[in-house]
Each structure stands twice: as C-alpha cells, then as structure tokens.
N, C-alpha and C positions, 0 to 999 in steps of 0.2 A: 749667836750659837756656834760652837765649834763644829767644823765639818766632820762628819762621822763616815765610816765605811759602812754602807748599808746596801741591801739588795735593791735591784731596780723594780722589784715586785711585778714581774710579768706573770707571776703565779703566787698563790699562797696555799699551802706551804711552798717555799721556794725550792729550787732544785738542790740547793745546798743541804736541804733536810731530807733528801731522798736516801733510802736505805736498800741494801740488797735483800732485805727481808720481804720486799715486795717485788715480784717479778712475773714470770711467764704465766703462772697459775692465775694470779689476779688479773693479768692482762686478758687471758682467755675468758674469764668470768665476765669481765666488763664488756668485752666484744660481744659475747653471746647475749648480753642483756640490752643491746641497743634497740631503740624503738624505731621501726622502719618509717614511722610517720614524722620523725624528727630529722631534719636535714643535718648533715655533718660538714665540717671543714676538714680539708686534708692538707698536710704539710709534707713536702718532699725535700729531703736533704741530700745535697750532692757535695761531699766533702773534699773537692779537688779544685785547685787553681794551678795555672801554669807557672806562677811565681807567688811566693808568700810575701805580702807586704809586712814591713817591720812593725807597724802599729797593731796588726790584726790580733783580735782576741777570740776569733771564731774557731770552731772545730773543723780545721781544714788542713790539707797537706798538699805538697807539690806533686803534680803528675806530669811525667814526661813521656810516658808510653800509652798509646791509645788502647792497647789490649787490656791494660789495667782499668781504664775508664769503662771499657765495654764490659768487663767482668763485673764491675760494680753495678752497671745498668741491669745486667741480667739478674743479679741478686735483688735489686729493687723491684723488678717485675715479679720475681718469685715471691717476694714478701707481700706484694699486692694480692697475689693469688691465695697465699696462706691466710692472710688477714680476712679476706672475703670468705674463705671456707669456714671460718670460725664465727661469722656473723650469721644470724638467722635470716630474717627478711632484710634485704639490702636497702639501707637508707639512701636518699639522694645526696650527691655532693653539691653543696651550694657555693663553696669557696675552695679554690685550689691555689696553693702558694708554693712556689719553688724557692728554696734558699740554699745558702752554701757558706763557704766555697763559691764557686762560679757555676751555676747550673747549666749555662750555655756551653760548658765544656763537653757536654754529651753530644753536641752537634745536632743539626736538624733531624737526622735520621734517628738518633738516640732519643731526642725529645718526643718525636712522633711515636716511637715504639712504647715509651712509658705511658703516654696518654692513651694509646690504644689498649694497653693492659688494664688501665683504670676503667676505660669505657666497657671493656668486656665484663667487668665484675660489678660495676656500680652505675646506676643511672645518673646522668648529669642534669641538674636542675635548670629550668629555663632561667635565663638571666645570670648564669654562673659567673662569678667574678674569678678570673684566672690571672694571677699575678706572678711575676718572676723578678728576681734580683739579677741585675746585669752589671758587668764591668764595662764602662764606656769604651775602653780600649779594644774590646772584642765584640763590637756590635756591627757585624758585617751585613751587607745587603741580603745575602742568602739566609742568614740566621734570622733576620728580622722578618723576612717573608714567611719563614717557617713558623715563627711565633704568631703572626697574624692568621695563618692558616689553621693553627691549633686553637684559635679563639682567645689568645692572651689579650686581656683588656686593660691591664695595668703593669707598668714596668717601674722598677726602682733602681736608680743609678747610684752607684757608690762613688761619689765625687770627693768628699772629705775636705778638700781645699784646692783652690786654683793657683795658689802662689807657687812658682817653680822651686823656690828654696825650701819651702815646707814639703813639697812633693818629694824632693830629693832626700830630705831628712827622714821621710817615712817609707822610702823605697817604692813610691808609686808615681812615676812620671807620666802625666797625661795632660798634654797641652790643652788649653781651652778650646781650640779649634776641633780637637778630637771629641770633646764632650758635646760641643754644639752639633757636630756631624751626627753623633749618636742620637741626639734629641730629634734632629730633622728626619733621620731614617725611620725612627719609630713613628713619628707623626705622619710621615708620608704613607705608611701602610695602615693607618687608622688606629694605631695604639697611642691614643692621645692623652690618656690618664697617666701622668708621670709623677714620680716621687724622686727627690734627690736627697741623699744622705750627706750631711756635713758634720764636721767634728771641731770642737775647740779643745784647748789644752794640749795640742800637738807641739812637737819641738819646733822652735823658731817662729811660732805664731805670735802675733802682737794684736792688740785691739784694732789697729789700723788695717793690718792685713786681713783680719777676720771681716771687717766692715767691707773691704773691697771684694772679698770672696762672696759675701752675701749679695752685694749689689750685682755682681757678675751673674750669679746663679738666678737671682730674681728676674733679671733681664731675659733669661731663657723661658720664663713663664711656666715652670712646673706647677702642678695642682697642689702638691704637698712638698714640704721641706722638713726633714727630721734632723734635729741638731743634738748630737750626743757629745758628752764629755769623754775625752780619751781616758781609758782606764789603764794605767801603767802598772802591770802586774808581772814583772819579769820572773818572779818566783814560779809562776805557773806557765808562762809563755816564753819559750827560748828565743823566738824571733825578736821579742821586745828587748832582749838583753843587748841587741845591736844598736839600740837607740841611745844617743848621747844624752844622758840625763841632765847634763849641764845646760842643754838647750830647752828643757821643759819649763813652761811657765810656772810661776809660783801660784799658791792658792788664791791670793788676791788678784793676780792676773787672770786666772781661770774664771773667777767671778766676773771680772770686768768683760772678758771675752763673751761669756754667756749673755750678759746684759746687752752688749753691743749687737750680738746676733738677733736678739729679740727686738731691739729698737729698729734695726735696719730692715728686718722682714716685715714688721708691723707697718713701718713707713712705706713699704713697697706694696701694701694692700693685703697682706696676709693676716689671718686671725690666729691667735695663739691657742693651741689645743693642748690641754694638760701641761706637763712640765717641759716638754722638749719638741713638740710638733707644731707645725704651722701649716695652714691650709687656706686656699682661696675661699671666700665667703660662701660660694655656691657649691663647694665640694661636699661630698657625702659625709666626710669626717667632720667638717664644720657644722653641718646640719645635725649630725648625731650629738655633737657636743652641746649645741644650742638647745636641743630637745631633751637633754639629760639621758641620752641613750648611748653614750660613749662607753667603750669597754677596753679592757687591757688583757692581752694574752702574750704568748711567746713571740709574736711578731710586733709587739709594742701596742700603741694605741690603734684601735680599730672600731669599726661600726658593726663588726661581726658579733651577733648575739648568741651564736650557737654554743651550747654547753658541751659539745663533743668535738674534739680535734683529734684526728687520726694522724699520728706522726709516723712517717715511713723513711727508712734510711738510717745509717749509722748516726748515733747520738740524738736522734729525733725524740721528741716527747709527745706522748698522747695524753689527752685530757678527757676524763670521764667524771660523772657526778660524784662518784665515790673515791676518786683518787687520780694520781698521775703515774705514768710508767714511762721509763726512758730506755731506749735501745742502747746497747753497748757502743761506746765511741770508737773502739779499735776496729778498723775496717776489716782486716782478715778474720777477726773473731765474729764480726757481724755476718760476713759472707759465709763463714763456716756454719754458723747456727742456722741460717736460712737454707743452705744446701742440705743440711741434715733434717730439714722439715720442721724445725723448731722456731718459735718466736725468738727474736734477738733481745728481748727485754731483759735488762740487767739490774735495774733498781727503780724505786719509786716510793710512793707513800699513799696510804689510805687517808681519806678525809671523813670526819664525822660532822655532825651538825654544827658543833662549835667552830671547827675549821671553816666550814662553809660560811658561817656568819661573819667570821673575822675576814675571810676573803672578800665578802661583799663590802664590808666597811673599808678595807684597804683600797679596793677598787674605786669606790665612790670618792674617797679622799684623793686618790691619784688622778681621777677623771674630772670630778666636779669641784674639788677643794672644799667640799662640805658634805656632812652626813648627819642624818637623824638616827641616833642609835636605837631609839625606841621603835622606829619604823623598820629598820633593817634587822634588828635582833631583839624583838620584844621579850621581856622577862629575863634577859641576860643581865649579869652584874658586871659593870665596867667601872666600879668605883676606884679600883687601883689604877686603872689606865687614866682616868680623869684626874686623879691626884698627881700622876706623873706629868700631866699637862700643865700644872701650875706654873713652873718656871717658864714654859713656852708662852703661857698667857701673859706673864709679867713682862716678857720681852716683846710683846705685841705681835707674836707669830700666829696665835690662834685666838679665837673668840668662842666663848662657851655660854650658851643660853639653854639652861635645862639640859636636855639630852642631845641638843643640837651643837655640833662642833663645826666651826668654819675657819678655814685657813685664810689668813689675811694676805694682802698683796706682798707684804714683807716676808711672810712665811712660805710663800709658794716655792721659793728657791730651795727650801729644805723640806719639801713635802715628803720625801722618802724617809727622812729622820722622824717626822711627825707620824707617818703611817706605821713606822716600826714600833711605835708604842703599843700597837695592838698585836704585835708578833710575839707569840708565847714561846717560840722555839729559841734555842740557845743563842746567845749573842757571842759565844766564843768563836764563831765562824767569821767575825767581822773582817779579818785580814784577807778573806777571799773576795771582798767586794771593793768597788771603786768609791771614791769620794762622792758625797751627795751632790757636789757642784763641780 
C-alpha cells in the first residue's frame, strides 16, 4: 500500500476540520453543561521555549524575556478563573497535563502560581495524575523539587535521538549524560513514572543509529517510550526549512527505522501499545491496552477514559461530548481576549451521533486494531466503507468477518490509512498531514 498523508487521529473529527463557525458561544454552552459528578482532565499549554529546535512541529515560539513569560502566566490564570465562572457545579480534576513548548520555562514560582489558581477553582481528585513535558537540558534540581512539591507524578522527556550528529542536524544538542542526569534527578525526588519521546525519520538517522538510541534509552529504564515519525512540513513550519532535506531518510528507510525501533524495544522487555507507544508490562498503559481500555486523545495514547478535556492556554483544544473547541494560537490575541474577559476560543466543530460513532470506530482501530461495527454503531450502514476495504483485504492488511474488522500484523504499520476509511470529512486536506509511516 502506498504511504498516504493522513491524520494521527488524536480526535475525530480532526483539528483540520475545525471551523470558525464554532467558537465562544458553543464553548460557553458546553462548559455550562458539565456534570459535576463527572471528573475532567485538564491540559495546560505553555507555548514558549528558550530555543526552537529545527524539527519541531509544535505551536511554540522562542522567549528571551521573562516578563513576556510572566504575562502569559497571568493570562493563563485569568483563563482558569473565567472558565470556572462559566461552569455550574465544579467537577473534580482527575488528570492534569502540562505541554508545550517547555512548561518548565514558567519556573518553580510560576508553576506553583498556576496550580494554586486551579486549586482555588476546582477540587483535585484523590490519586490525581499530574504529568508534565520536560526538556532534559533544563531539569535543574530546584525545578525538580518544585515539581515534586506540586504532586507531579509523571514526566515526559523529549529526547528524540542520542546520536550527536543527528542532534546537531535537528538543532537539539543534549549529551547522553545530560539526559541521564535528568532521569536521576526526577527519580531522586520520587517522580519515578517516566516517559521518553523518540523520533525516526530525522536527518542523518540510520537503522543502526536508531537501534543504538533505543538501546541507550531502554537502559535508562523509562516506563514508557513513545516513537514518532518526523513530519517534515516546511510549508507550515519555518524552522523546518533550515533542515537539509538531502539528509532525510527515504520512505523505505523510514519504514526500516520504525521496524528497528519496535524490534529493539520489544527485545528490551517493552510491550507495544497501539502504533507507536511502548510500555513496561506492569505500566498502567500496558494494562489498559491488555484490558481493551486504551484510549486516544490530544496527548496520544492514554488510559484516560474521561469524556471531557479542558484545554487552557493558546492553541489548546477542549473536548466535550458535543464537540471540540480550540483557543486562538496567536499569543497576543489569546492574552487580549482573556484580558477583555472573553474566552479565547477561535474555532472548533460540533459532533452528532454519527461523528461520535465514527470516533469510537477509529479509536478502537487505533488502540485495539480491531472493531465490531455492530457493537460500536448498531443499525449504522457501513457498506461503502467495507467495500473500500476490499483492496486492503486483498493485500492482507485487514481481515473481515461479518461486521468485525481486524487489522493484521502487516496492516498495523498503516493503521492510520485504514482508519481513514471511516473519515467522512474531505481528503483535500491531505497535504497538511505526515506520512503514515
């Protein structure tokens, strides 16, 4: 099967299908309709880094002035107060996730201030999972102590690759000893649940260098390792235009690198989760996958079963039963809206029952590689979708038995392409997405 440009399906409909027709009014309605007995998840986006890596596709910008960062923090806290004022009875926060950018750029006092603002407005559930994304180069003793004090229970380290040549090619020099020191500092304060992000398809990577990176990272013993294919989209990301495309692996080399990552991590004792995550057998993510309770949201694969995600900060996305809504990505506009006492929601989409059914089908395919259509969407008609599966069935990528669809081992590498069969939205947006492998 030819590799296609397809979404990663961290939502359905995807963010590419969001429209400015959905905005603040819908956001307010959905917030007012929250059930206080239903715990929610919260995502806090901090769109700043001290330096922008060449490969980065995130919504982030370089910050050199602390007053700019502090101004953003104040807006984030004001948004927390505003959102809380629009919610009736306040639900508990069961999961709290910081992403970016580099959330730690707020500093210990800034992190404490934002968490305090949340605690003033929302109760925290017992056993709250509190996670944060960290740059290994900026994991100082003082910041780690602050994270432990705030109850952070999981940290995700952006490693990508340990080969110095690859690091230089992507503008992210971080010697292995720096990564190891970050791991030890986190563990020494009791933050033992660690995830490491790796990438394949980066410039100058080879199958051999990827194998060595996996072995080095596995030796550090993180609970989870997420392996992503580099999405080279210089049309949308100016920083990626500085990458020498001559050094990028070919499509066949990307496939080989992905296979090598899987082989190396499985041999090191990790269990493969979905299409690109690996976890220790006793990890909560592995247990969720084994029990058919794995989910997928804007943070990727998760055991988080909450149907509500409150996104706070510029570009963050909130999830509700009836739709998604995304804040404006431009930081000055985000701050301006919040200072004016308005939600910063700029676009989104409403979901009907058909969308929700298709979302469940795509999620099960992405998580379990199998789905019973009659069970997920009784009385729905998927004859057209099943007909489009015929070539995939002939290629040995899927097996069909009645209404049950199962992706074979050979098909798992292109699960996103198979899942896209159930995506009724326009395929004209394909250029916005990365290759499926």
